[in-house]
TORTOR-495473 format. One record per residue (C-alpha): x, y, z. Coordinates in steps of 0.05 Angstrom, whole numbers, plus 5000, padded with zeros to 4 digits. Last residue first. Layout:
N
XYZ
...
% end
This chain:
487
884116545782
883917125739
888517115675
894817575658
898517445595
904217785571
907917705505
914517945482
918217975416
925218265398
928917635395
923617315355
924517845295
918618335292
923618925281
926118645219
919018385184
916419015202
921419465174
921318985106
913419045103
913019825117
918419965063
914919465012
908119875025
912020515004
913121125049
912721765007
906222055045
909822035113
915922395088
911922975070
908823005134
915822925173
919223515130
919423985186
921723465239
926623245192
929424035190
928724095261
933623545278
932723235348
938523175388
934622935447
937423415496
936523935442
929123775432
927223765506
920023855490
919223945414
915023395397
911223455458
909324165448
908224085374
902623525389
899323865448
898724555413
896624145350
891623735385
886924275408
881924185355
884423565311
889223755253
895123405280
890922785295
887322825224
894022825195
895922195225
889821855207
889722055137
897221795129
894921135157
888521175106
892921285048
897520655071
891420255077
889620395008
896320304985
895719565013
899919405079
905718905077
905318175052
909417775106
910218305160
902718425155
901217665160
906017655224
902318255259
895117875245
897517165268
901017505328
893617825343
890417225334
894716825376
895117315434
887517345433
886916595440
891416585500
888417165537
880916925532
880916425587
876716885634
873417415597
876718065561
882218525557
886418685502
892719105500
897619255436
904119415435
910119795395
916519955435
921920375435
926220365501
932920185478
935420945494
931821285551
928721985544
926221985475
920721435480
918721235412
912020935439
908020645387
901220415419
896319965376
888420005390
888220725405
880520995413
877420355417
882519965467
882419255440
877118765463
877418085484
871617495479
875917225417
870616965359
876517005312
873117475266
872817935324
879817875346
882417995274
877618615258
880618975326
887518725299
887319055226
885119785234
890319965291
895419495250
895319965194
895920555238
901820235276
904820065208
904220725185
908420975248
913620405242
915020625167
916321375199
921221155252
924520665206
926221315160
929221585226
932621015238
936721165174
937421895186
940721715256
938622235306
932221845305
935421315351
934021755416
926421685401
926520965402
926220485346
921919895357
921819305411
916118795403
909318745424
903118295451
899718425510
894418035543
888918205598
883717715632
879318145673
879918225748
880717825813
885417335846
891017405795
894416875747
900916985708
903716835639
910017135614
912516975543
918717365522
921717175449
925917495466
931917945497
930118455545
933519105521
940719315538
941519725592
947120275598
943620835553
941121275611
947221495633
949621765567
944322285563
949122865569
951722605506
944722805476
945923525495
942424055536
947724605556
951824465617
949924925674
950225665690
947125875755
940126095754
938726865768
939827065696
933126695695
928627365705
929027885646
930627335597
924826855615
919427385614
922127655553
922627025517
915226875510
912227555493
918527645451
915927075403
910327495373
910228205411
903728505384
900227905363
901227595438
902126895426
897826285402
900825615407
907325245427
912125415482
918324995503
922925125561
928924685566
933624655626
940024215637
940424025715
946024475751
942124945800
935324715789
937223985804
940724215870
934824615889
930124025874
934923555922
933924075977
926524145971
925923385971
929923296033
927123816076
919723596056
920722926080
923322276038
926921776086
920721246094
920421306015
928021076009
927220536064
920720206030
924320135966
919920275908
915519735877
916119545800
911619995754
916220455717
921720055686
927120475652
933620245684
931919505678
930919585607
923119545586
918219055549
918218395587
919818685663
915119285650
909118805623
909618365684
909118945732
903519205692
899818555683
899618405763
897119065774
890919015727
889618295743
888818445811
893018165869
896718745898
901318505951
900919106004
906919376030
908719795972
902320125961
901720356032
908520696029
907121035966
900421305994
904021526058
909521856011
904522275971
900922476034
907822726062
909023065997
902223375992
902923626065
909223946056
907224415995
912924575953
915825225939
921225285886
924626055880
927826075812
924325535774
917725695799
918626425787
920826335716
914225855708
909826395736
912626935696
912226525627
904826445648
903927215660
906827325593
902526855553
895627065591
893427465535
893326885487
887126545531
885825785520
890925645579
897025185590
902725115641
906924575654
912524395690
916523785679
921623325716
925522935667
928922285648
924721715679
918122215669
915622695722
909423175722
907923855750
901424185735
898624865719
892125065683
891225795668
885426275653
889226925673
884727105737
883426355753
891426225758
891826815800
886526615846
889125935855
896026195872
892126625920
889325985954
896225635953
899526235988
902626715940
909126975970
912827615979
917827576037
923627325993
920627015931
913526735922
910126155896
905125635933
904924895932
899424405910
902524155842
909324325865
908823855924
906623245884
911023325829
916823425876
915322755910
914922375845
921522695828
924322465890
922621775878
924721735802
932222045814
935421395813
938221465741
939022205729
934122775718
933523355665
928823915680
923024095628
919924705626
912924615582
908225145559
902225025523
898125495482
890725715463
887025765402
890525635334
894825965290
901025745313
907726125345
913125565357
917125885420
923925595442
927825735504
934525395529
938125495594
945425455591
947626045627
949326435568
942026425552
939826065481
933526345454
930525895403
924726155351
920525675309
916925895247
917025105229
920125245157
923725815174
927925595237
929026255277
935626275318
937326715381
944226615411
947926755479
942727245508
944827475578
939927435635
936527925672
935427775748
931627365796
925027635829
918327945824
912227775861
906327545811
901128055793
894127905774
891227745844
884327455846
877327635826
873127115794
873027205715
867527495666
864127875724
865028575688
870128795741
874628145731
874528225658
876128935661
881828765709
884628235670
884628695603
887829245647
893328755674
894328575600
895029225570
899829435628
904128805611
904228935540
906429655552
912529375598
913328805544
915029335493
919829725536
923229065548
922928845471
930129185460
933428565495
930428095449
932528485379
939428515420
941027845412
941828035336
939227465290
941526705270
936826415212
936125675213
933425305148
% end
């Protein structure tokens, strides 16, 4: 259930936030003075202007607050009884933005922050992060550029939000880091990479991903050579002026102010961002143009060095499909299939005497990617001695086909549910899991009601449902096998 409340409740929190700022600054000062933390600046330069709040909503089942600003920026906060928090700001990208997004991430990771003549250089920024026990990084995916701040100290929530606001309003990029990033990619694009790992990932891309979503292919050398700090800064300012922005926080917040500790730093500054389209699934239509590669696909290649590698997999429901209730049911069934196969596949390789091993921590991957439609995929990768890729592929496909034919046992489903619940309960995992689930929720059309009922829905999956779903999704037209052997 979603409850809409008066927007003035957020606006009235300004005075409280001022008190909280004084308390937080004093606590930081005492920590430095007593030697608990290294010295450094505790306050950021101020810039921006207040933004008008369009709506403020609370989802009761998730204890999730969502603030939508009039300029189209969305901020959400899920307070949790756990140590630490994670805040992610996602800036929507368009097809063709991959190179520039990579350059921005490199420059943002090592840059300075500030506005007008007030600037924290790289050393001062490191001091600010140390004082507030913050970790900052920029990353990118095909559909979004992300700024992430996390910490194990709830008192630093407001400074973390202020830092993200400043970086969105006045982006400062490190020129030397961008130049280093460009030269490294130019060097890679000019080298014929002959090791099995490099050959494998390029082949995996061709087999598993639609053309517009491939990540491991070579970048255009002319495009790379033209990238400099001026062009990257201009591109970033254009994106920040018009792209959808969603900011998600999950974790522990200041007990005095609850969600307002997260919302107010953004509300009082992000009015400086121009109006933009609100994030909706329709905005991502450009990512839905490429069909999946049609199977069955088998790629067999050789490389000069490295272990034998093999991946078997099939196309599965993607994150964008989950707006359809029927496909959301398929997602739950496929998660259960992933957990069962994670137990069966390693055993199958051992019993077949194949000199190849799956990754121990996660034998089977199910990636229901949300940014690009038709990119959901379930797959397993094994590495081993020369000559092992063929027998390993046969053993893995036999195991997958057996599960699609007979389904899991009730005991296997119970273990699958327990494995999923263990992930959510592990130390530090709830914050990561929930910030990932909620990241870009409006742009993905994510149903909060379905998210709230996910655990119960997992427990309701039957062996027959897993069997039928796996049988449908492992049809020959959806399958791929990639094998790379050393010469």
